[in-house]
Structure formats: C-alpha cells, structure tokens
N, CA, C and O of each residue as an XYZ file, in Angstrom:
860
protein
N      21.444     46.547     14.379
C      20.027     46.309     14.142
C      19.527     45.234     15.096
O      20.156     44.187     15.252
N      18.398     45.498     15.729
C      17.859     44.554     16.699
C      17.401     43.270     16.011
O      16.910     43.284     14.882
N      17.577     42.171     16.721
C      17.094     40.878     16.265
C      16.002     40.392     17.210
O      15.961     40.767     18.382
N      15.117     39.549     16.675
C      14.012     39.016     17.460
C      14.088     37.489     17.379
O      13.827     36.895     16.332
N      14.444     36.876     18.487
C      14.615     35.420     18.526
C      13.441     34.809     19.279
O      13.196     35.136     20.440
N      12.721     33.920     18.608
C      11.534     33.294     19.184
C      11.846     31.883     19.667
O      12.754     31.226     19.158
N      11.082     31.427     20.653
C      11.261     30.070     21.127
C      10.255     29.691     22.185
O       9.476     30.515     22.664
N      10.294     28.416     22.536
C       9.423     27.893     23.595
C      10.201     27.038     24.584
O       9.628     26.510     25.537
N      11.516     26.897     24.358
C      12.347     26.068     25.226
C      13.569     26.853     25.674
O      13.903     27.886     25.094
N      14.234     26.355     26.714
C      15.532     26.914     27.101
C      16.484     26.766     25.927
O      16.516     25.724     25.272
N      17.269     27.821     25.661
C      18.117     27.769     24.467
C      19.162     28.861     24.488
O      19.028     29.861     25.192
N      20.227     28.650     23.689
C      21.216     29.697     23.450
C      20.606     30.710     22.489
O      20.250     30.364     21.363
N      20.488     31.941     22.925
C      19.901     32.996     22.095
C      20.953     33.597     21.175
O      20.662     33.947     20.032
N      22.181     33.714     21.681
C      23.278     34.271     20.884
C      24.585     33.659     21.358
O      24.781     33.430     22.551
N      25.477     33.396     20.409
C      26.796     32.852     20.737
C      27.877     33.920     20.669
O      29.062     33.617     20.802
N      27.469     35.176     20.461
C      28.422     36.285     20.363
C      27.993     37.379     21.342
O      26.849     37.384     21.797
N      28.904     38.311     21.673
C      28.535     39.418     22.564
C      27.299     40.158     22.052
O      27.193     40.469     20.866
N      26.377     40.432     22.957
C      25.058     40.930     22.566
C      24.496     41.860     23.632
O      24.779     41.697     24.819
N      23.703     42.832     23.209
C      22.923     43.642     24.130
C      21.473     43.162     24.090
O      20.875     43.053     23.020
N      20.923     42.879     25.258
C      19.524     42.440     25.338
C      18.656     43.616     25.760
O      18.931     44.290     26.752
N      17.602     43.846     24.982
C      16.711     44.976     25.242
C      15.488     44.566     26.062
O      14.934     45.376     26.806
N      15.073     43.321     25.925
C      13.918     42.892     26.691
C      13.369     41.569     26.207
O      13.891     40.955     25.276
N      12.301     41.145     26.863
C      11.657     39.865     26.572
C      10.169     40.124     26.376
O       9.527     40.778     27.198
N       9.634     39.608     25.285
C       8.200     39.665     25.040
C       7.651     38.254     25.189
O       8.072     37.341     24.478
N       6.718     38.075     26.106
C       6.077     36.775     26.283
C       4.754     36.822     25.531
O       3.847     37.580     25.876
N       4.667     35.993     24.497
C       3.489     36.030     23.631
C       2.288     35.355     24.278
O       1.165     35.853     24.190
N       2.529     34.218     24.928
C       1.451     33.533     25.642
C       2.060     32.437     26.505
O       3.068     31.829     26.144
N       1.435     32.198     27.646
C       1.877     31.108     28.513
C       0.889     30.936     29.643
O       0.088     31.824     29.934
N       0.958     29.770     30.281
C       0.096     29.520     31.427
C       0.751     30.060     32.692
O       0.096     30.732     33.489
N       2.008     29.779     32.881
C       2.805     30.305     33.995
C       4.240     29.917     33.741
O       4.508     28.930     33.056
N       5.170     30.683     34.288
C       6.547     30.290     34.076
C       7.535     31.309     34.572
O       7.170     32.361     35.098
N       8.820     30.970     34.389
C       9.914     31.836     34.810
C      10.946     31.928     33.701
O      11.014     31.059     32.831
N      11.755     32.988     33.734
C      12.864     33.138     32.796
C      14.106     33.538     33.576
O      14.024     34.192     34.616
N      15.255     33.135     33.055
C      16.553     33.489     33.642
C      17.549     33.617     32.499
O      17.517     32.820     31.561
N      18.437     34.611     32.564
C      19.416     34.827     31.503
C      20.826     34.663     32.042
O      21.177     35.215     33.085
N      21.631     33.892     31.312
C      23.045     33.733     31.635
C      23.906     34.364     30.561
O      23.590     34.287     29.373
N      25.004     34.993     30.983
C      26.015     35.492     30.062
C      26.977     34.337     29.815
O      27.878     34.089     30.617
N      26.784     33.630     28.702
C      27.606     32.457     28.406
C      26.898     31.520     27.458
O      25.885     31.868     26.852
N      27.447     30.321     27.337
C      26.943     29.360     26.359
C      25.967     28.364     26.952
O      25.446     27.519     26.224
N      25.698     28.434     28.258
C      24.772     27.500     28.877
C      24.046     28.183     30.024
O      24.410     29.281     30.448
N      23.013     27.513     30.517
C      22.265     28.042     31.634
C      22.806     27.628     32.978
O      22.246     27.982     34.016
N      23.900     26.875     32.966
C      24.535     26.440     34.204
C      25.664     27.388     34.547
O      26.612     27.535     33.776
N      25.569     28.034     35.700
C      26.605     28.978     36.101
C      27.938     28.265     36.262
O      28.027     27.258     36.965
N      28.973     28.785     35.614
C      30.289     28.145     35.631
C      31.369     29.209     35.554
O      31.205     30.240     34.901
N      32.476     28.939     36.235
C      33.605     29.871     36.194
C      34.415     29.732     34.920
O      35.324     30.526     34.678
N      34.105     28.743     34.102
C      34.855     28.511     32.875
C      36.065     27.624     33.110
O      36.418     27.327     34.251
N      36.696     27.204     32.023
C      37.846     26.296     32.086
C      38.962     26.831     31.200
O      38.718     27.284     30.082
N      40.186     26.774     31.708
C      41.356     27.148     30.914
C      41.816     25.942     30.090
O      41.969     24.843     30.623
N      42.033     26.151     28.812
C      42.515     25.078     27.944
C      43.928     24.658     28.345
O      44.704     25.469     28.850
N      44.250     23.400     28.121
C      45.563     22.871     28.490
C      46.156     22.021     27.372
O      45.460     21.598     26.449
N      47.447     21.786     27.480
C      48.156     20.873     26.601
C      49.277     20.219     27.381
O      49.804     20.807     28.325
N      49.650     18.999     26.993
C      50.708     18.267     27.692
C      51.796     17.863     26.700
O      51.533     17.189     25.704
N      53.020     18.288     26.994
C      54.193     17.897     26.206
C      54.872     16.743     26.934
O      55.229     16.872     28.105
N      55.053     15.616     26.250
C      55.638     14.421     26.861
C      56.947     14.069     26.167
O      57.034     14.092     24.939
N      57.957     13.744     26.956
C      59.246     13.328     26.417
C      59.503     11.855     26.684
O      59.030     11.290     27.670
N      60.257     11.253     25.790
C      60.581      9.832     25.933
C      62.076      9.582     26.090
O      62.483      8.492     26.492
N      62.894     10.579     25.779
C      64.348     10.418     25.850
C      64.972     11.808     25.958
O      64.275     12.822     25.907
N      66.279     11.838     26.106
C      66.990     13.122     26.164
C      66.710     13.888     24.874
O      66.813     13.335     23.780
N      66.359     15.155     25.011
C      66.008     15.982     23.861
C      67.261     16.271     23.042
O      68.323     16.553     23.597
N      67.133     16.199     21.735
C      68.256     16.353     20.821
C      68.506     17.828     20.513
O      67.570     18.624     20.428
N      69.764     18.176     20.349
C      70.152     19.546     20.000
C      69.407     20.004     18.743
O      69.417     19.318     17.720
N      68.764     21.167     18.832
C      68.064     21.737     17.683
C      66.588     21.407     17.620
O      65.872     21.985     16.803
N      66.107     20.499     18.453
C      64.672     20.216     18.457
C      63.907     21.435     18.984
O      64.418     22.196     19.805
N      62.688     21.601     18.500
C      61.907     22.783     18.870
C      60.535     22.405     19.409
O      60.004     21.328     19.139
N      59.984     23.337     20.182
C      58.610     23.256     20.678
C      57.958     24.599     20.392
O      58.520     25.647     20.709
N      56.774     24.570     19.794
C      56.057     25.811     19.486
C      54.731     25.845     20.216
O      53.961     24.884     20.182
N      54.471     26.972     20.884
C      53.194     27.204     21.561
C      52.670     28.540     21.055
O      53.235     29.590     21.361
N      51.601     28.499     20.289
C      51.098     29.725     19.673
C      52.125     30.267     18.697
O      52.492     29.578     17.746
N      52.597     31.490     18.913
C      53.582     32.097     18.023
C      54.998     32.028     18.586
O      55.929     32.559     17.980
N      55.172     31.381     19.739
C      56.490     31.286     20.366
C      57.123     29.924     20.093
O      56.548     28.885     20.420
N      58.309     29.939     19.493
C      59.045     28.706     19.234
C      60.268     28.651     20.139
O      61.069     29.585     20.175
N      60.405     27.547     20.869
C      61.518     27.330     21.792
C      62.462     26.295     21.181
O      62.040     25.226     20.740
N      63.761     26.644     21.165
C      64.770     25.774     20.559
C      65.684     25.215     21.650
O      66.271     25.968     22.427
N      65.796     23.893     21.697
C      66.650     23.234     22.685
C      68.074     23.142     22.153
O      68.299     22.687     21.032
N      69.036     23.580     22.969
C      70.445     23.593     22.569
C      71.307     23.007     23.686
O      70.989     23.138     24.868
N      72.396     22.365     23.293
C      73.333     21.829     24.290
C      74.130     22.943     24.946
O      74.673     22.769     26.036
N      74.198     24.094     24.274
C      74.842     25.281     24.861
C      74.108     26.514     24.372
O      73.891     26.674     23.171
N      73.729     27.379     25.286
C      73.031     28.603     24.900
C      73.968     29.542     24.157
O      75.140     29.671     24.509
N      73.438     30.201     23.120
C      74.210     31.247     22.445
C      73.914     32.608     23.062
O      74.726     33.530     22.986
N      72.725     32.720     23.681
C      72.264     33.990     24.258
C      72.247     35.126     23.239
O      72.388     36.295     23.595
N      72.073     34.768     21.972
C      71.962     35.775     20.917
C      70.526     35.898     20.410
O      70.226     36.774     19.599
N      69.644     35.027     20.882
C      68.240     35.047     20.462
C      67.382     34.572     21.629
O      67.840     33.772     22.445
N      66.149     35.052     21.722
C      65.273     34.594     22.796
C      64.810     33.160     22.575
O      64.945     32.616     21.479
N      64.265     32.556     23.621
C      63.598     31.253     23.559
C      64.544     30.086     23.284
O      64.123     29.064     22.744
N      65.817     30.230     23.650
C      66.723     29.077     23.632
C      66.596     28.364     24.975
O      66.531     29.004     26.024
N      66.561     27.026     24.931
C      66.395     26.222     26.144
C      67.613     25.314     26.295
O      67.955     24.581     25.367
N      68.269     25.356     27.450
C      69.444     24.531     27.680
C      69.043     23.079     27.892
O      68.165     22.775     28.700
N      69.696     22.187     27.158
C      69.433     20.756     27.271
C      70.212     20.169     28.448
O      71.387     20.472     28.653
N      69.527     19.322     29.212
C      70.171     18.496     30.243
C      69.569     17.113     30.124
O      69.331     16.636     29.014
N      69.320     16.466     31.240
C      68.495     15.266     31.189
C      67.112     15.673     30.710
O      66.806     16.864     30.641
N      66.268     14.696     30.376
C      64.909     15.040     29.940
C      64.208     15.887     30.996
O      63.563     16.882     30.667
N      64.332     15.496     32.268
C      63.680     16.235     33.348
C      64.205     17.663     33.430
O      63.424     18.601     33.590
N      65.504     17.835     33.323
C      66.106     19.165     33.400
C      65.686     20.015     32.201
O      65.406     21.204     32.352
N      65.641     19.418     31.031
C      65.218     20.157     29.837
C      63.792     20.666     29.980
O      63.490     21.802     29.614
N      62.916     19.820     30.516
C      61.534     20.256     30.727
C      61.450     21.320     31.807
O      60.644     22.245     31.711
N      62.280     21.191     32.837
C      62.340     22.237     33.873
C      62.748     23.573     33.261
O      62.167     24.612     33.575
N      63.746     23.538     32.390
C      64.233     24.772     31.765
C      63.190     25.372     30.824
O      63.063     26.592     30.717
N      62.447     24.499     30.145
C      61.364     24.988     29.288
C      60.308     25.693     30.134
O      59.816     26.757     29.760
N      59.961     25.098     31.274
C      58.984     25.722     32.171
C      59.459     27.096     32.623
O      58.685     28.053     32.645
N      60.734     27.188     32.982
C      61.290     28.476     33.408
C      61.172     29.517     32.296
O      60.831     30.671     32.554
N      61.454     29.109     31.067
C      61.394     30.041     29.940
C      59.965     30.492     29.656
O      59.720     31.678     29.435
N      59.025     29.555     29.661
C      57.629     29.898     29.379
C      57.121     30.915     30.389
O      56.414     31.858     30.034
N      57.490     30.715     31.659
C      57.007     31.591     32.730
C      57.940     32.760     33.015
O      57.646     33.600     33.866
N      59.078     32.816     32.298
C      60.147     33.782     32.584
C      60.502     33.744     34.078
O      60.443     34.751     34.783
N      60.868     32.552     34.521
C      61.273     32.365     35.901
C      62.759     32.631     36.080
O      63.394     33.287     35.253
N      63.299     32.112     37.168
C      64.726     32.289     37.446
C      65.561     31.572     36.385
O      65.102     30.609     35.770
N      66.780     32.045     36.177
C      67.705     31.344     35.289
C      67.875     31.934     33.908
O      68.449     31.284     33.034
N      67.388     33.160     33.681
C      67.586     33.779     32.372
C      69.073     33.954     32.117
O      69.801     34.487     32.955
N      69.512     33.502     30.959
C      70.924     33.583     30.583
C      71.713     32.335     30.913
O      72.823     32.150     30.414
N      71.140     31.457     31.769
C      71.826     30.200     32.113
C      70.961     28.976     31.805
O      71.442     28.022     31.193
N      69.684     28.991     32.223
C      68.774     27.894     31.919
C      68.038     28.109     30.601
O      67.662     27.159     29.916
N      67.847     29.362     30.271
C      67.249     29.743     28.982
C      67.847     31.091     28.590
O      68.418     31.795     29.423
N      67.711     31.436     27.329
C      68.506     32.549     26.802
C      68.019     33.923     27.241
O      66.841     34.134     27.529
N      68.961     34.834     27.280
C      68.689     36.235     27.585
C      67.739     36.826     26.542
O      67.860     36.543     25.350
N      66.797     37.646     26.999
C      65.854     38.280     26.083
C      64.537     37.551     25.953
O      63.609     38.059     25.323
N      64.438     36.370     26.536
C      63.184     35.615     26.495
C      62.140     36.320     27.356
O      62.440     36.778     28.459
N      60.912     36.401     26.844
C      59.810     36.991     27.614
C      58.792     35.899     27.919
O      58.764     34.854     27.269
N      57.966     36.158     28.910
C      56.939     35.181     29.279
C      56.006     34.935     28.096
O      55.671     35.856     27.352
N      55.595     33.688     27.936
C      54.684     33.346     26.850
C      53.374     34.105     27.022
O      52.801     34.086     28.111
N      52.880     34.776     25.973
C      51.674     35.591     26.120
C      50.383     34.781     26.155
O      49.325     35.313     26.493
N      50.464     33.503     25.809
C      49.255     32.684     25.704
C      49.057     31.706     26.845
O      47.923     31.398     27.211
N      50.165     31.207     27.420
C      50.054     30.136     28.409
C      51.013     30.348     29.563
O      51.955     31.137     29.478
N      50.754     29.627     30.643
C      51.729     29.441     31.711
C      52.042     27.956     31.786
O      51.198     27.117     31.471
N      53.261     27.638     32.207
C      53.644     26.247     32.411
C      53.285     25.878     33.842
O      53.685     26.561     34.785
N      52.530     24.797     34.003
C      52.035     24.428     35.326
C      52.659     23.107     35.778
O      53.858     23.054     36.052
N      51.870     22.057     35.857
C      52.344     20.772     36.367
C      53.545     20.277     35.571
O      53.530     20.254     34.340
N      54.587     19.880     36.303
C      55.837     19.453     35.679
C      56.314     18.163     36.333
O      56.415     18.077     37.557
N      56.610     17.151     35.501
C      57.180     15.904     36.003
C      58.490     15.661     35.277
O      58.926     16.493     34.482
N      59.115     14.532     35.544
C      60.395     14.224     34.901
C      60.228     13.877     33.426
O      61.213     13.824     32.690
N      58.974     13.638     32.982
C      58.753     13.263     31.582
C      57.674     14.103     30.887
O      57.445     13.927     29.691
N      57.019     14.997     31.599
C      55.908     15.738     30.976
C      55.799     17.149     31.539
O      56.083     17.405     32.709
N      55.379     18.049     30.663
C      55.144     19.438     31.050
C      53.756     19.853     30.575
O      53.444     19.750     29.388
N      52.925     20.322     31.501
C      51.590     20.813     31.164
C      51.628     22.325     31.024
O      52.254     23.017     31.827
N      50.950     22.837     29.992
C      50.781     24.278     29.850
C      49.294     24.591     29.889
O      48.469     23.781     29.467
N      48.959     25.766     30.395
C      47.564     26.159     30.588
C      47.346     27.560     30.048
O      48.160     28.455     30.275
N      46.249     27.746     29.336
C      45.923     29.072     28.810
C      45.842     30.080     29.942
O      45.448     29.738     31.057
N      46.210     31.313     29.661
C      46.204     32.353     30.679
C      44.783     32.705     31.100
O      44.545     33.034     32.262
N      43.830     32.637     30.158
C      42.444     32.980     30.472
C      41.518     31.804     30.179
O      41.838     30.940     29.362
N      40.382     31.778     30.845
C      39.379     30.768     30.550
C      38.764     31.068     29.187
O      38.796     32.208     28.723
N      38.208     30.049     28.553
C      37.469     30.283     27.322
C      37.822     29.335     26.205
O      38.894     28.730     26.191
N      36.902     29.217     25.269
C      37.114     28.359     24.106
C      38.113     28.952     23.126
O      38.638     28.235     22.273
N      38.391     30.268     23.232
C      39.329     30.913     22.314
C      40.658     30.171     22.273
O      41.288     30.073     21.220
N      41.091     29.639     23.442
C      42.412     29.024     23.543
C      42.474     27.649     22.892
O      43.562     27.108     22.695
N      41.318     27.076     22.556
C      41.315     25.766     21.903
C      41.881     25.823     20.490
O      42.061     24.787     19.850
N      42.161     27.026     20.003
C      42.770     27.170     18.676
C      44.253     27.516     18.757
O      44.893     27.705     17.722
N      44.814     27.604     19.961
C      46.238     27.900     20.099
C      47.039     26.647     19.741
O      46.870     25.598     20.363
N      47.902     26.761     18.747
C      48.636     25.607     18.255
C      49.749     25.150     19.188
O      50.386     25.963     19.859
N      49.977     23.833     19.223
C      51.081     23.230     19.970
C      51.742     22.191     19.074
O      51.160     21.145     18.785
N      52.967     22.490     18.635
C      53.684     21.594     17.731
C      55.112     21.392     18.228
O      55.561     22.081     19.143
N      55.815     20.450     17.623
C      57.198     20.165     17.993
C      57.916     19.510     16.820
O      57.286     19.020     15.883
N      59.239     19.509     16.888
C      60.037     18.775     15.900
C      60.869     17.734     16.642
O      61.158     17.898     17.827
N      61.246     16.684     15.963
C      62.076     15.653     16.579
C      61.277     14.461     17.064
O      60.046     14.464     17.042
N      62.001     13.439     17.504
C      61.376     12.175     17.903
C      61.309     11.993     19.419
O      60.762     10.996     19.890
N      61.850     12.930     20.187
C      61.981     12.714     21.622
C      60.872     13.359     22.448
O      60.745     13.069     23.638
N      60.071     14.225     21.839
C      59.014     14.946     22.546
C      57.777     15.017     21.665
O      57.881     15.044     20.438
N      56.612     15.048     22.288
C      55.373     15.146     21.502
C      54.260     15.736     22.361
O      54.197     15.510     23.569
N      53.382     16.500     21.707
C      52.186     17.035     22.353
C      51.060     16.023     22.268
O      51.033     15.183     21.369
N      50.134     16.107     23.207
C      48.972     15.225     23.165
C      48.024     15.562     22.029
O      47.257     14.707     21.588
N      48.068     16.807     21.545
C      47.226     17.245     20.431
C      47.906     18.421     19.753
O      48.866     18.982     20.283
N      47.411     18.789     18.586
C      48.001     19.887     17.828
C      47.567     21.260     18.284
O      48.088     22.267     17.805
N      46.617     21.315     19.204
C      46.150     22.573     19.788
C      45.872     22.347     21.264
O      45.771     21.205     21.711
N      45.747     23.434     22.025
C      45.285     23.301     23.394
C      43.848     22.776     23.384
O      43.117     22.960     22.411
N      43.451     22.119     24.484
C      42.150     21.474     24.499
C      41.367     21.792     25.776
O      41.929     22.192     26.795
N      40.055     21.598     25.680
C      39.120     21.589     26.815
C      38.855     22.961     27.424
O      38.331     23.033     28.535
N      39.195     24.051     26.743
C      38.822     25.373     27.234
C      37.318     25.577     27.120
O      36.707     25.158     26.137
N      36.721     26.214     28.116
C      35.276     26.474     28.104
C      35.010     27.883     28.624
O      35.668     28.350     29.554
N      34.045     28.547     28.015
C      33.694     29.900     28.442
C      32.968     29.881     29.783
O      32.298     28.907     30.127
N      33.109     30.955     30.520
C      32.356     31.105     31.763
C      30.890     31.353     31.438
O      30.551     31.853     30.366
N      30.031     30.995     32.381
C      28.605     31.302     32.267
C      28.183     31.988     33.561
O      28.205     31.383     34.633
N      27.798     33.259     33.449
C      27.512     34.083     34.614
C      26.029     34.427     34.643
O      25.471     34.863     33.637
N      25.393     34.233     35.789
C      23.990     34.615     35.924
C      23.882     36.127     35.801
O      24.432     36.865     36.618
N      23.168     36.586     34.774
C      23.082     38.015     34.507
C      21.707     38.586     34.836
O      21.580     39.766     35.165
N      20.678     37.744     34.747
C      19.313     38.186     35.045
C      18.666     37.073     35.836
O      18.373     36.007     35.294
N      18.441     37.317     37.125
C      17.967     36.261     38.020
C      16.567     35.787     37.620
O      15.865     36.442     36.849
N      16.190     34.643     38.160
C      14.894     34.045     37.835
C      13.758     35.041     38.067
O      13.596     35.586     39.159
N      12.981     35.260     37.010
C      11.884     36.223     37.047
C      10.590     35.478     36.749
O      10.476     34.808     35.722
N       9.628     35.594     37.635
C       8.336     34.934     37.441
C       7.402     35.836     36.641
O       7.179     36.995     36.991
N       6.867     35.283     35.567
C       6.030     36.063     34.652
C       4.559     35.745     34.918
O       4.186     34.575     35.005
N       3.732     36.763     35.047
C       2.295     36.514     35.220
C       1.723     35.794     34.002
O       2.272     35.894     32.905
N       0.622     35.069     34.194
C       0.015     34.349     33.076
C      -0.503     35.333     32.037
O      -0.802     36.485     32.352
N      -0.605     34.868     30.797
C      -1.036     35.713     29.689
C       0.165     36.311     28.976
O       1.288     35.834     29.143
N      -0.060     37.341     28.189
C       1.043     38.001     27.494
C       1.708     39.006     28.426
O       1.093     39.505     29.368
N       2.986     39.293     28.139
C       3.733     40.171     29.038
C       4.926     40.742     28.283
O       5.546     40.049     27.476
N       5.245     42.004     28.546
C       6.399     42.645     27.923
C       7.319     43.144     29.029
O       6.910     43.912     29.900
N       8.585     42.689     28.976
C       9.588     43.115     29.944
C      10.704     43.814     29.179
O      11.553     43.157     28.578
N      10.705     45.146     29.198
C      11.734     45.927     28.524
C      12.666     46.529     29.570
O      12.208     47.104     30.558
N      13.986     46.394     29.353
C      14.965     46.934     30.289
C      15.116     48.441     30.068
O      15.087     48.895     28.924
N      15.277     49.228     31.144
C      15.477     50.679     30.985
C      16.665     51.008     30.091
O      16.618     51.952     29.303
N      17.743     50.212     30.222
C      18.918     50.329     29.365
C      19.289     48.931     28.878
O      19.097     47.965     29.615
N      19.814     48.792     27.659
C      20.219     47.468     27.190
C      21.218     46.821     28.155
O      22.103     47.489     28.690
N      21.063     45.525     28.366
C      21.964     44.774     29.242
C      23.024     44.100     28.375
O      22.699     43.353     27.452
N      24.293     44.369     28.677
C      25.392     43.861     27.864
C      25.772     42.448     28.300
O      26.013     42.203     29.482
N      25.825     41.526     27.350
C      26.262     40.154     27.587
C      27.586     39.966     26.845
O      27.630     40.043     25.617
N      28.658     39.721     27.589
C      30.008     39.779     27.025
C      30.352     38.607     26.128
O      31.145     38.762     25.200
N      29.771     37.420     26.381
C      30.159     36.245     25.597
C      29.002     35.597     24.854
O      29.231     34.811     23.934
N      27.780     35.902     25.226
C      26.623     35.293     24.591
C      25.444     35.300     25.544
O      25.568     35.727     26.692
N      24.305     34.830     25.073
C      23.093     34.827     25.894
C      22.480     33.441     25.889
O      22.271     32.843     24.834
N      22.194     32.935     27.091
C      21.455     31.678     27.212
C      20.221     31.938     28.060
O      20.324     32.458     29.171
N      19.053     31.577     27.538
C      17.784     31.759     28.236
C      17.323     30.429     28.813
O      17.234     29.431     28.098
N      17.031     30.420     30.110
C      16.460     29.247     30.767
C      15.031     29.578     31.159
O      14.771     30.599     31.796
N      14.113     28.713     30.778
C      12.712     28.936     31.134
C      12.232     27.849     32.089
O      12.756     26.736     32.114
N      11.223     28.208     32.869
C      10.504     27.233     33.678
C       9.039     27.323     33.315
O       8.527     28.412     33.058
N       8.365     26.203     33.291
C       6.962     26.217     32.898
C       6.797     26.230     31.392
O       7.650     25.725     30.663
N       5.705     26.804     30.930
C       5.385     26.849     29.503
C       5.349     28.302     29.043
O       4.503     29.082     29.481
N       6.280     28.658     28.152
C       6.386     30.045     27.705
C       6.665     30.090     26.202
O       7.483     29.332     25.681
N       5.973     30.986     25.531
C       6.249     31.308     24.130
C       6.841     32.712     24.137
O       6.131     33.682     24.403
N       8.141     32.829     23.845
C       8.829     34.103     24.063
C       9.474     34.657     22.801
O       9.687     33.946     21.818
N       9.776     35.949     22.861
C      10.606     36.624     21.866
C      11.651     37.447     22.622
O      11.299     38.281     23.455
N      12.943     37.213     22.333
C      14.019     37.977     22.927
C      14.457     39.052     21.948
O      14.754     38.758     20.790
N      14.497     40.298     22.407
C      14.949     41.406     21.575
C      16.405     41.690     21.938
O      16.712     42.021     23.083
N      17.291     41.559     20.963
C      18.717     41.741     21.267
C      19.455     42.266     20.038
O      19.010     42.104     18.902
N      20.597     42.898     20.303
C      21.426     43.454     19.242
C      22.852     42.963     19.411
O      23.511     43.334     20.382
N      23.357     42.126     18.480
C      24.763     41.700     18.573
C      25.696     42.889     18.531
O      25.487     43.826     17.760
N      26.727     42.853     19.360
C      27.707     43.944     19.371
C      28.576     43.852     18.129
O      28.949     42.759     17.702
N      28.898     44.998     17.551
C      29.718     45.029     16.333
C      31.138     44.627     16.665
O      31.991     44.588     15.779
C-alpha cells in the first residue's frame, strides 16, 4: 500500500527498502529536490563494521573466541577432529593462527584444524603481535549486531559486537529544479531504493513523497 510522506525540510523518507512513485509539490517559491538511496543525503560508499581482539599474555589451552556463530578454540595441540581449533604458540603466533583460520588461509591441519571454513561474517585484517582486527564482509549497519565474545583472562574484545558499520548512500535521483507553484512529478515506473530514501531539498518546498515499502 502506498504511503504519503509530507515535509518541508530535507529528511529521511524511509529507513527500509522502498519503491518511490513520485513527488507532489504542494507549493513553493522555487527549489530543487534530490533523492539518495540510503540513510543520508551525503553520497557515501558505506563503512564495514570492525572489532579488535587484544591479548595480554600467552593464550591458555581451551580459551575460546566467538565471532557471530563461529567459535574458535585455542589448543596446545590440534585434535583435527573438529573445525575451528587454533594452535597455541606465543601470543603473536596464536593471533596469526586465528587470522589464518578466519580467512581459511594456509596451514589447515597444522596452524588450525582440518575442516575449518572461512568465517561467513568477517575477514581478519590488520594483525599485530598483540591484536587482531576483524572486518565485516559487507558495508552496512547490519554488522553492528554481530557478536564478538571470548572466554579467559588473556584476550578481550573492544566491545561485545562489531562497531561503526554504516550503510552506503547512493545518489539515485539527481538534483531536479522544480518550477514555482504546484507540481507533480510521477515516475513512469516505480524507482527501487534498496536501503532507504533520503530527500534533500534546496529552497522552499512543501512536498509529498509517494512511496511503497517493499515487503
């Protein structure tokens, strides 16, 4: 069912995927409109959420790290009977092995256990002798709810979830100058906005946006 959103200022019209049918300008002296697919009127490529795991000492046998639904268990010797086992060495080596497991890099069966698959939510990026950064695979706020937890006293996450993910904002309808008075701009076909709709206006405009949230 179509919705009719009224306003006189730049604003987020919808925070969910939506089809826009058109714009009705009720009255204005002069002005412009522009539509972005996203949460703001500033064009942005978006940001991938991140988390940082920091160690303070050699990781203890049996300690775990969980990212989303994947739990990694640190062991002094791999059993290779279950996925996501991480071989313990020095703190730096243990973090290196965790990075290899998250990304399914070299060393399966020796640095981490046989059967481990790449983490579906993150990649392991920046790595130091005391810290490992993980980054969401895709940009967006969705990843800010991906949990990051651990057990033991030797390692800790900076937060309980990934942080700072932001949705992209893509210019979908370029700046359009509207003649003074009332005006109706209906699109021949509904325009699909994948993440939301943000309307930016210039000048003085009293508008109504006709849109239908996607089911």
